[in-house]
All heavy atoms as an XYZ file, in Angstrom:
722
protein
N     138.435     37.625    -37.264
C     138.972     38.770    -36.563
C     139.501     38.355    -35.183
O     140.584     38.744    -34.803
C     137.865     39.828    -36.455
C     138.249     41.024    -35.674
S     139.009     42.198    -36.770
C     139.109     43.579    -35.750
N     138.710     37.563    -34.440
C     139.127     37.121    -33.117
C     140.320     36.182    -33.211
O     141.229     36.227    -32.377
C     137.952     36.434    -32.403
C     138.189     36.034    -30.945
C     138.579     37.259    -30.123
C     136.965     35.378    -30.378
N     140.361     35.345    -34.270
C     141.490     34.446    -34.465
C     142.769     35.222    -34.726
O     143.841     34.843    -34.271
C     141.228     33.482    -35.630
C     140.253     32.395    -35.307
C     140.137     31.437    -36.462
C     139.175     30.316    -36.137
N     139.079     29.353    -37.228
N     142.682     36.321    -35.476
C     143.855     37.150    -35.754
C     144.415     37.757    -34.474
O     145.632     37.838    -34.282
C     143.507     38.271    -36.746
C     143.202     37.734    -38.143
O     143.679     36.621    -38.462
O     142.488     38.430    -38.886
N     143.551     38.196    -33.577
C     143.997     38.783    -32.310
C     144.668     37.713    -31.448
O     145.711     37.951    -30.851
C     142.798     39.430    -31.566
C     142.290     40.638    -32.347
C     143.218     39.845    -30.160
C     141.023     41.243    -31.794
N     144.082     36.526    -31.391
C     144.677     35.435    -30.612
C     146.044     35.042    -31.176
O     146.988     34.798    -30.448
C     143.761     34.215    -30.612
C     142.563     34.371    -29.751
C     141.773     33.088    -29.741
N     140.474     33.275    -29.143
C     139.499     32.417    -29.221
N     139.659     31.281    -29.882
N     138.353     32.658    -28.642
N     146.129     34.974    -32.514
C     147.381     34.601    -33.164
C     148.466     35.635    -32.894
O     149.595     35.287    -32.527
C     147.170     34.434    -34.672
C     148.405     34.028    -35.475
C     148.894     32.659    -35.018
C     148.088     34.010    -36.949
N     148.131     36.918    -33.031
C     149.138     37.954    -32.790
C     149.518     38.009    -31.312
O     150.671     38.261    -30.974
C     148.641     39.318    -33.273
O     147.502     39.720    -32.540
N     148.578     37.756    -30.427
C     148.887     37.701    -28.991
C     149.780     36.519    -28.655
O     150.691     36.623    -27.840
N     149.540     35.388    -29.315
C     150.379     34.202    -29.103
C     151.791     34.415    -29.610
O     152.771     34.025    -28.971
N     151.906     35.054    -30.768
C     153.232     35.340    -31.326
C     153.986     36.300    -30.419
O     155.181     36.129    -30.164
C     153.100     35.890    -32.762
C     152.601     34.775    -33.687
C     154.425     36.446    -33.256
C     152.283     35.233    -35.089
N     153.306     37.318    -29.914
C     153.950     38.275    -29.009
C     154.433     37.574    -27.739
O     155.530     37.861    -27.242
C     152.985     39.400    -28.659
N     153.647     36.653    -27.209
C     154.046     35.929    -25.999
C     155.284     35.070    -26.252
O     156.185     34.987    -25.409
C     152.886     35.065    -25.502
N     155.351     34.449    -27.418
C     156.519     33.629    -27.761
C     157.761     34.495    -27.891
O     158.830     34.149    -27.380
C     156.250     32.832    -29.059
C     155.199     31.759    -28.803
C     157.537     32.219    -29.590
C     154.716     31.057    -30.035
N     157.641     35.632    -28.546
C     158.784     36.532    -28.729
C     159.288     37.037    -27.382
O     160.497     37.069    -27.133
C     158.408     37.702    -29.663
C     158.224     37.176    -31.089
C     159.467     38.795    -29.631
C     157.672     38.182    -32.059
N     158.392     37.410    -26.498
C     158.792     37.902    -25.182
C     159.482     36.802    -24.378
O     160.497     37.040    -23.729
C     157.574     38.467    -24.424
C     157.118     39.763    -25.097
C     157.908     38.711    -22.957
C     155.807     40.301    -24.586
N     158.958     35.586    -24.443
C     159.580     34.499    -23.683
C     160.947     34.136    -24.238
O     161.869     33.806    -23.493
C     158.677     33.270    -23.637
O     158.516     32.730    -24.935
N     161.122     34.204    -25.555
C     162.424     33.917    -26.150
C     163.432     35.024    -25.879
O     164.630     34.769    -25.779
C     162.287     33.694    -27.657
C     161.609     32.395    -28.075
C     161.465     32.340    -29.584
C     162.372     31.193    -27.562
N     162.977     36.235    -25.732
C     163.885     37.345    -25.446
C     164.562     37.149    -24.088
O     165.703     37.549    -23.897
C     163.131     38.667    -25.473
N     163.891     36.519    -23.158
C     164.482     36.243    -21.854
C     165.549     35.170    -21.900
O     166.359     35.050    -20.991
N     165.600     34.374    -22.968
C     166.585     33.301    -23.096
C     167.872     33.747    -23.765
O     168.824     32.988    -23.831
C     165.990     32.151    -23.917
S     164.571     31.381    -23.139
N     167.903     34.943    -24.297
C     169.079     35.415    -25.036
C     170.266     35.585    -24.100
O     170.116     35.896    -22.926
C     168.761     36.738    -25.722
N     171.461     35.361    -24.638
C     172.684     35.559    -23.860
C     172.847     37.041    -23.580
O     172.763     37.863    -24.472
C     173.883     35.034    -24.628
N     173.053     37.368    -22.326
C     173.207     38.754    -21.939
C     174.481     38.914    -21.142
O     174.760     38.124    -20.246
C     172.035     39.204    -21.073
C     170.707     39.113    -21.766
C     169.565     39.433    -20.831
O     169.761     39.737    -19.672
N     168.361     39.359    -21.345
N     175.266     39.946    -21.470
C     176.448     40.172    -20.661
C     176.038     40.564    -19.252
O     174.991     41.156    -19.050
C     177.168     41.312    -21.360
C     176.302     41.782    -22.459
C     175.129     40.867    -22.551
N     176.858     40.213    -18.287
C     176.633     40.689    -16.927
C     176.822     42.190    -17.015
O     177.128     42.672    -18.026
C     177.663     40.035    -15.991
O     177.705     38.650    -16.295
C     177.299     40.151    -14.551
N     176.708     42.957    -16.058
C     176.739     44.403    -16.186
C     177.994     44.882    -16.888
O     179.024     44.237    -16.874
C     176.676     45.048    -14.791
O     177.815     44.628    -14.079
C     175.431     44.668    -14.079
N     177.893     46.049    -17.508
C     179.038     46.589    -18.230
C     180.038     47.246    -17.287
O     181.169     47.485    -17.657
C     178.570     47.598    -19.278
O     177.876     48.648    -18.653
N     179.612     47.565    -16.070
C     180.548     48.176    -15.127
C     181.295     47.088    -14.369
O     180.695     46.143    -13.883
C     179.792     49.067    -14.133
O     178.973     48.278    -13.315
N     182.622     47.216    -14.279
C     183.403     46.204    -13.578
C     182.999     46.031    -12.119
O     183.142     44.972    -11.554
C     184.836     46.716    -13.687
C     184.831     47.620    -14.861
C     183.450     48.207    -14.916
N     182.442     47.082    -11.493
C     182.056     46.986    -10.085
C     180.910     46.000     -9.886
O     180.791     45.386     -8.838
C     181.665     48.359     -9.561
N     180.055     45.816    -10.909
C     178.910     44.929    -10.784
C     179.220     43.473    -11.085
O     178.399     42.607    -10.849
N     180.393     43.198    -11.622
C     180.747     41.819    -11.971
C     181.350     41.112    -10.775
O     182.142     41.688    -10.038
C     181.761     41.807    -13.117
C     181.153     42.162    -14.435
S     182.303     41.974    -15.776
C     183.199     43.496    -15.648
N     180.951     39.865    -10.623
C     181.525     39.030     -9.565
C     182.050     37.749    -10.183
O     181.416     37.193    -11.069
C     180.460     38.687     -8.528
C     180.117     39.864     -7.652
C     179.179     39.430     -6.571
N     177.888     40.040     -6.910
C     176.739     39.643     -6.457
N     176.664     38.627     -5.664
N     175.641     40.254     -6.799
N     183.201     37.281     -9.724
C     183.709     36.012    -10.243
C     182.738     34.874     -9.933
O     182.171     34.801     -8.850
C     185.029     35.819     -9.493
C     185.413     37.180     -9.025
C     184.125     37.901     -8.781
N     182.531     34.013    -10.902
C     181.659     32.844    -10.755
C     182.512     31.623    -10.443
O     183.721     31.635    -10.682
C     180.899     32.614    -12.065
C     180.024     33.765    -12.546
C     179.504     33.475    -13.946
C     178.887     33.998    -11.592
N     181.911     30.546     -9.937
C     182.694     29.321     -9.763
C     183.300     28.902    -11.103
O     182.589     28.782    -12.088
C     181.657     28.305     -9.281
C     180.567     29.118     -8.661
C     180.540     30.397     -9.452
N     184.595     28.772    -11.155
C     185.305     28.484    -12.395
C     186.135     29.660    -12.868
O     187.021     29.521    -13.694
N     185.832     30.859    -12.334
C     186.609     32.046    -12.679
C     188.002     31.943    -12.081
O     188.217     31.271    -11.073
C     185.939     33.312    -12.137
O     184.695     33.532    -12.735
N     188.939     32.635    -12.701
C     190.316     32.607    -12.199
C     190.443     33.217    -10.814
O     191.308     32.836    -10.036
C     191.244     33.339    -13.177
C     191.360     32.742    -14.575
C     192.227     33.624    -15.459
C     191.920     31.340    -14.511
N     189.581     34.181    -10.491
C     189.668     34.870     -9.200
C     188.495     34.545     -8.269
O     188.216     35.289     -7.337
C     189.723     36.390     -9.423
O     188.572     36.796    -10.178
C     190.990     36.791    -10.161
N     187.810     33.418     -8.498
C     186.660     33.052     -7.665
C     187.088     32.748     -6.232
O     188.127     32.140     -5.997
C     185.938     31.837     -8.247
C     184.763     31.375     -7.434
C     183.609     32.140     -7.373
C     184.804     30.198     -6.701
C     182.527     31.734     -6.626
C     183.721     29.779     -5.954
C     182.578     30.559     -5.921
O     181.512     30.153     -5.165
N     186.274     33.161     -5.286
C     186.536     32.870     -3.875
C     187.663     33.715     -3.291
O     188.256     33.353     -2.290
N     187.960     34.854     -3.907
C     188.995     35.728     -3.388
C     190.413     35.292     -3.733
O     191.376     35.811     -3.161
N     190.539     34.323     -4.654
C     191.879     33.884     -5.055
C     192.645     35.058     -5.665
O     192.092     35.829     -6.437
C     191.810     32.765     -6.096
C     191.389     31.437     -5.570
C     191.585     30.349     -6.609
C     190.649     30.550     -7.774
N     190.656     29.439     -8.726
N     193.910     35.164     -5.327
C     194.765     36.182     -5.927
C     195.675     35.471     -6.918
O     196.474     34.619     -6.548
C     195.602     36.920     -4.854
C     196.523     37.926     -5.512
C     194.687     37.586     -3.847
N     195.500     35.803     -8.187
C     196.276     35.175     -9.246
C     197.300     36.186     -9.744
O     196.955     37.315    -10.077
C     195.357     34.733    -10.411
C     196.169     34.158    -11.539
C     194.329     33.735     -9.915
N     198.566     35.797     -9.758
C     199.625     36.663    -10.280
C     200.007     36.174    -11.672
O     200.168     34.985    -11.910
C     200.845     36.650     -9.364
C     200.591     37.328     -8.061
N     200.652     38.696     -7.910
C     200.240     36.844     -6.850
C     200.363     39.015     -6.662
N     200.100     37.902     -5.993
N     200.142     37.117    -12.575
C     200.465     36.792    -13.953
C     201.893     37.212    -14.274
O     202.382     38.207    -13.769
C     199.494     37.518    -14.887
O     199.871     37.331    -16.215
N     202.520     36.469    -15.144
C     203.878     36.807    -15.554
C     203.878     37.794    -16.714
O     204.920     38.253    -17.153
C     204.655     35.550    -15.926
C     204.094     34.829    -17.131
C     204.902     33.574    -17.450
N     204.483     32.972    -18.688
C     203.504     32.098    -18.829
N     202.829     31.716    -17.771
N     203.194     31.610    -19.999
N     202.692     38.098    -17.266
C     202.593     39.016    -18.388
C     202.728     40.455    -17.924
O     202.474     40.785    -16.766
C     201.270     38.823    -19.121
C     201.104     37.433    -19.675
C     200.176     36.554    -19.136
C     201.898     36.990    -20.726
C     200.035     35.272    -19.629
C     201.767     35.708    -21.230
C     200.830     34.855    -20.678
O     200.702     33.583    -21.170
N     203.080     41.346    -18.862
C     203.275     42.745    -18.489
C     201.932     43.420    -18.210
O     200.890     42.987    -18.735
C     204.055     43.478    -19.576
C     203.375     43.566    -20.900
C     204.275     44.275    -21.904
C     203.535     44.371    -23.238
N     204.314     45.078    -24.216
N     201.929     44.467    -17.388
C     200.683     45.167    -17.052
C     199.956     45.656    -18.304
O     200.572     46.094    -19.272
C     201.158     46.346    -16.202
C     202.452     45.883    -15.625
C     203.070     45.016    -16.681
N     198.641     45.548    -18.284
C     197.816     45.968    -19.408
C     197.476     44.835    -20.361
O     196.617     44.995    -21.229
N     198.110     43.685    -20.206
C     197.830     42.539    -21.061
C     196.441     41.989    -20.743
O     196.047     41.891    -19.587
C     198.881     41.432    -20.847
O     200.168     41.971    -21.118
C     198.629     40.237    -21.742
N     195.685     41.629    -21.773
C     194.352     41.049    -21.601
C     194.484     39.531    -21.576
O     195.087     38.936    -22.465
C     193.403     41.492    -22.732
C     192.052     40.795    -22.605
C     193.234     42.989    -22.721
N     193.933     38.910    -20.547
C     193.942     37.457    -20.397
C     192.503     36.976    -20.551
O     191.608     37.457    -19.859
C     194.503     37.040    -19.014
C     194.449     35.538    -18.849
C     195.905     37.572    -18.828
N     192.276     36.038    -21.474
C     190.929     35.502    -21.714
C     190.776     34.160    -21.020
O     191.716     33.385    -20.949
C     190.675     35.343    -23.210
C     190.654     36.655    -23.950
C     190.388     36.449    -25.421
C     190.374     37.762    -26.161
N     190.105     37.575    -27.589
N     189.563     33.901    -20.533
C     189.252     32.651    -19.857
C     187.836     32.250    -20.236
O     186.957     33.094    -20.364
C     189.356     32.842    -18.333
C     189.069     31.583    -17.572
O     189.486     30.503    -17.952
N     188.349     31.711    -16.469
N     187.605     30.967    -20.439
C     186.240     30.478    -20.655
C     186.098     29.138    -19.940
O     187.056     28.387    -19.811
C     185.917     30.335    -22.141
O     186.620     29.272    -22.710
N     184.897     28.880    -19.463
C     184.614     27.648    -18.733
C     183.122     27.374    -18.790
O     182.336     28.239    -19.153
C     185.099     27.746    -17.278
C     184.472     28.888    -16.514
C     183.326     28.689    -15.767
C     185.042     30.147    -16.539
C     182.749     29.727    -15.062
C     184.474     31.195    -15.834
C     183.325     30.988    -15.100
N     182.742     26.138    -18.457
C     181.330     25.784    -18.398
C     180.760     26.217    -17.061
O     181.267     25.849    -16.013
C     181.132     24.277    -18.572
C     181.249     23.764    -19.989
C     181.056     22.257    -20.019
C     180.254     24.432    -20.906
N     179.707     26.995    -17.124
C     179.062     27.489    -15.915
C     177.795     26.726    -15.614
O     177.631     25.555    -15.984
N     176.879     27.418    -14.977
C     175.607     26.839    -14.572
C     174.810     26.346    -15.774
O     174.748     27.009    -16.800
C     174.796     27.918    -13.852
C     174.254     27.518    -12.536
C     173.498     28.675    -11.935
C     173.081     28.315    -10.545
N     172.285     29.360     -9.935
N     174.222     25.187    -15.643
C     173.324     24.599    -16.645
C     174.007     24.357    -17.987
O     173.353     24.328    -19.014
C     172.081     25.462    -16.838
C     171.355     25.767    -15.561
C     171.280     27.062    -15.085
C     170.776     24.759    -14.815
C     170.621     27.346    -13.900
C     170.118     25.033    -13.640
C     170.042     26.330    -13.173
N     175.322     24.212    -18.006
C     176.036     23.921    -19.242
C     176.289     25.108    -20.137
O     176.694     24.952    -21.279
N     176.041     26.313    -19.639
C     176.325     27.508    -20.423
C     177.805     27.850    -20.327
O     178.431     27.675    -19.286
C     175.497     28.704    -19.935
C     174.061     28.624    -20.359
C     173.090     28.145    -19.491
C     173.678     29.013    -21.632
C     171.766     28.057    -19.879
C     172.358     28.931    -22.029
C     171.407     28.459    -21.155
O     170.106     28.373    -21.550
N     178.373     28.344    -21.418
C     179.779     28.732    -21.437
C     179.900     30.168    -20.960
O     179.137     31.037    -21.354
C     180.368     28.596    -22.842
C     181.858     28.873    -22.841
C     182.610     28.120    -23.893
N     182.582     26.680    -23.782
C     183.434     25.962    -23.053
N     184.346     26.544    -22.331
N     183.359     24.659    -23.045
N     180.865     30.414    -20.073
C     181.131     31.747    -19.544
C     182.439     32.231    -20.159
O     183.444     31.530    -20.121
C     181.230     31.725    -18.003
C     181.544     33.111    -17.468
C     179.950     31.195    -17.392
N     182.395     33.422    -20.740
C     183.575     34.050    -21.332
C     183.982     35.218    -20.448
O     183.152     36.049    -20.088
C     183.261     34.566    -22.738
C     182.830     33.485    -23.678
C     181.492     33.205    -23.866
C     183.765     32.741    -24.379
C     181.090     32.206    -24.733
C     183.376     31.738    -25.246
C     182.025     31.468    -25.420
N     185.273     35.275    -20.103
C     185.771     36.348    -19.244
C     187.035     36.951    -19.839
O     187.767     36.287    -20.569
C     186.132     35.817    -17.855
C     184.978     35.263    -17.087
C     185.406     34.740    -15.733
O     186.534     34.220    -15.601
O     184.604     34.860    -14.807
N     187.254     38.204    -19.478
C     188.512     38.870    -19.811
C     189.025     39.538    -18.552
O     188.274     40.161    -17.807
C     188.307     39.922    -20.894
C     188.026     39.340    -22.235
C     187.969     40.420    -23.307
N     187.278     39.873    -24.458
C     186.387     40.520    -25.179
N     186.097     41.760    -24.889
N     185.798     39.935    -26.186
N     190.317     39.380    -18.341
C     190.999     40.011    -17.220
C     192.090     40.915    -17.773
O     192.635     40.665    -18.838
C     191.669     38.965    -16.324
C     190.708     38.033    -15.637
C     190.256     36.879    -16.265
C     190.260     38.303    -14.360
C     189.382     36.015    -15.632
C     189.385     37.444    -13.716
C     188.950     36.304    -14.357
O     188.086     35.451    -13.733
N     192.425     41.971    -17.022
C     193.543     42.837    -17.384
C     194.576     42.711    -16.278
O     194.255     42.788    -15.087
C     193.095     44.306    -17.535
C     194.290     45.216    -17.770
C     192.115     44.439    -18.688
N     195.842     42.510    -16.680
C     196.932     42.397    -15.718
C     197.209     43.782    -15.142
O     197.414     44.748    -15.880
C     198.200     41.816    -16.383
C     199.329     41.728    -15.379
C     197.907     40.454    -17.000
N     197.182     43.879    -13.820
C     197.433     45.129    -13.109
C     198.938     45.338    -12.918
O     199.721     44.402    -13.070
C     196.713     45.098    -11.751
C     195.207     44.921    -11.868
C     194.565     46.062    -12.638
O     194.605     47.199    -12.194
N     194.006     45.759    -13.804
N     199.362     46.553    -12.529
C     200.795     46.811    -12.328
C     201.468     45.884    -11.310
O     202.657     45.585    -11.433
C     200.835     48.263    -11.849
C     199.610     48.881    -12.455
C     198.577     47.786    -12.440
N     200.712     45.404    -10.317
C     201.306     44.501     -9.319
C     201.261     43.031     -9.755
O     201.664     42.145     -9.019
C     200.632     44.664     -7.966
C     199.155     44.290     -7.972
O     198.606     44.015     -9.066
O     198.554     44.269     -6.889
N     200.757     42.765    -10.977
C     200.732     41.404    -11.508
C     199.438     40.654    -11.256
O     199.256     39.541    -11.737
N     198.512     41.224    -10.493
C     197.237     40.566    -10.232
C     196.300     40.761    -11.421
O     196.528     41.611    -12.283
C     196.578     41.118     -8.954
O     196.373     42.520     -9.101
C     197.429     40.828     -7.736
N     195.233     39.980    -11.458
C     194.264     40.053    -12.542
C     193.012     40.779    -12.085
O     192.496     40.536    -10.991
C     193.885     38.644    -13.006
C     195.008     37.783    -13.561
C     194.482     36.403    -13.917
C     195.634     38.431    -14.773
N     192.488     41.650    -12.952
C     191.250     42.374    -12.669
C     190.214     41.957    -13.701
O     190.442     42.060    -14.913
C     191.488     43.880    -12.741
C     190.233     44.691    -12.497
C     190.534     46.167    -12.619
C     189.255     46.962    -12.425
N     189.505     48.389    -12.619
N     189.056     41.479    -13.236
C     187.970     41.053    -14.112
C     187.354     42.285    -14.766
O     186.892     43.194    -14.077
C     186.915     40.289    -13.310
C     185.709     39.763    -14.059
C     186.122     38.748    -15.121
C     184.722     39.125    -13.098
N     187.355     42.329    -16.115
C     186.826     43.491    -16.825
C     185.646     43.165    -17.731
O     184.951     44.067    -18.183
C     187.922     44.158    -17.688
O     188.430     43.192    -18.604
C     189.038     44.697    -16.815
N     185.416     41.881    -18.043
C     184.341     41.508    -18.959
C     183.880     40.105    -18.622
O     184.695     39.236    -18.317
C     184.872     41.543    -20.404
C     183.894     41.061    -21.448
C     182.930     41.911    -21.967
C     183.944     39.763    -21.924
C     182.049     41.469    -22.952
C     183.072     39.317    -22.898
C     182.122     40.176    -23.406
O     181.251     39.734    -24.363
N     182.558     39.915    -18.680
C     182.006     38.588    -18.392
C     180.703     38.435    -19.169
O     179.842     39.305    -19.112
C     181.746     38.476    -16.888
C     181.419     37.114    -16.402
C     181.300     37.114    -14.888
O     180.434     37.808    -14.355
N     182.151     36.381    -14.219
N     180.581     37.344    -19.928
C     179.368     37.088    -20.691
C     179.066     35.596    -20.658
O     179.970     34.773    -20.684
C     179.540     37.533    -22.144
C     178.249     37.425    -22.934
S     178.428     37.871    -24.656
C     179.060     36.352    -25.313
N     177.791     35.275    -20.591
C     177.354     33.883    -20.588
C     176.569     33.609    -21.859
O     175.747     34.419    -22.270
C     176.463     33.610    -19.361
O     177.190     33.944    -18.196
C     176.050     32.165    -19.291
N     176.845     32.472    -22.486
C     176.137     32.102    -23.703
C     176.080     30.594    -23.842
O     176.658     29.861    -23.045
N     175.398     30.115    -24.878
C     175.305     28.672    -25.080
C     176.677     28.077    -25.397
O     177.543     28.753    -25.931
C     174.362     28.527    -26.262
C     174.341     29.851    -26.928
C     174.696     30.872    -25.897
N     176.858     26.821    -25.048
C     178.123     26.141    -25.311
C     178.111     25.639    -26.744
O     177.718     24.523    -27.027
C     178.331     24.985    -24.329
C     179.682     24.322    -24.512
O     180.603     24.969    -25.049
O     179.819     23.151    -24.131
N     178.557     26.472    -27.654
C     178.557     26.119    -29.066
C     179.832     25.424    -29.488
O     179.964     24.978    -30.617
C     178.374     27.373    -29.924
C     179.453     28.399    -29.710
C     180.637     28.355    -30.430
C     179.290     29.384    -28.763
C     181.630     29.289    -30.225
C     180.285     30.329    -28.543
C     181.454     30.280    -29.278
N     180.783     25.301    -28.587
C     182.059     24.703    -28.950
C     181.933     23.218    -29.273
O     182.729     22.675    -30.033
C     183.074     24.903    -27.819
C     183.425     26.361    -27.518
C     184.361     26.430    -26.332
C     184.051     27.028    -28.730
N     180.954     22.548    -28.702
C     180.819     21.094    -28.890
C     179.580     20.720    -29.678
O     179.249     19.564    -29.805
C     180.824     20.384    -27.546
C     182.053     20.718    -26.771
C     182.102     21.470    -25.636
C     183.394     20.332    -27.057
N     183.398     21.574    -25.217
C     184.211     20.885    -26.064
C     183.984     19.593    -28.070
C     185.584     20.718    -26.041
C     185.358     19.421    -28.047
C     186.124     19.980    -27.054
N     178.839     21.690    -30.191
C     177.628     21.378    -30.977
C     177.960     20.976    -32.379
O     178.904     21.305    -32.976
C     176.681     22.582    -31.004
C     175.994     22.741    -29.649
O     176.012     21.792    -28.874
O     175.447     23.831    -29.416
């Protein structure tokens, strides 16, 4: 009986610790997202696109600790890019 409780407690601890390792999108609201080093607009850079307004531009790069960062930008009417989506996950491209 005591072994069963220890085993189930150990399994629960493993599941909780692994849940913290899962890839999680940065916030869903654009106001909470900040460009990371490697982002097209990092450091206040203003990038002008030749594409028409409303076009989605995708970007991916290696971020902290070798994780791949996926981003999406939308071209604004003045040609600048607005960060609308950002997610970090394992770098599966080279595995």
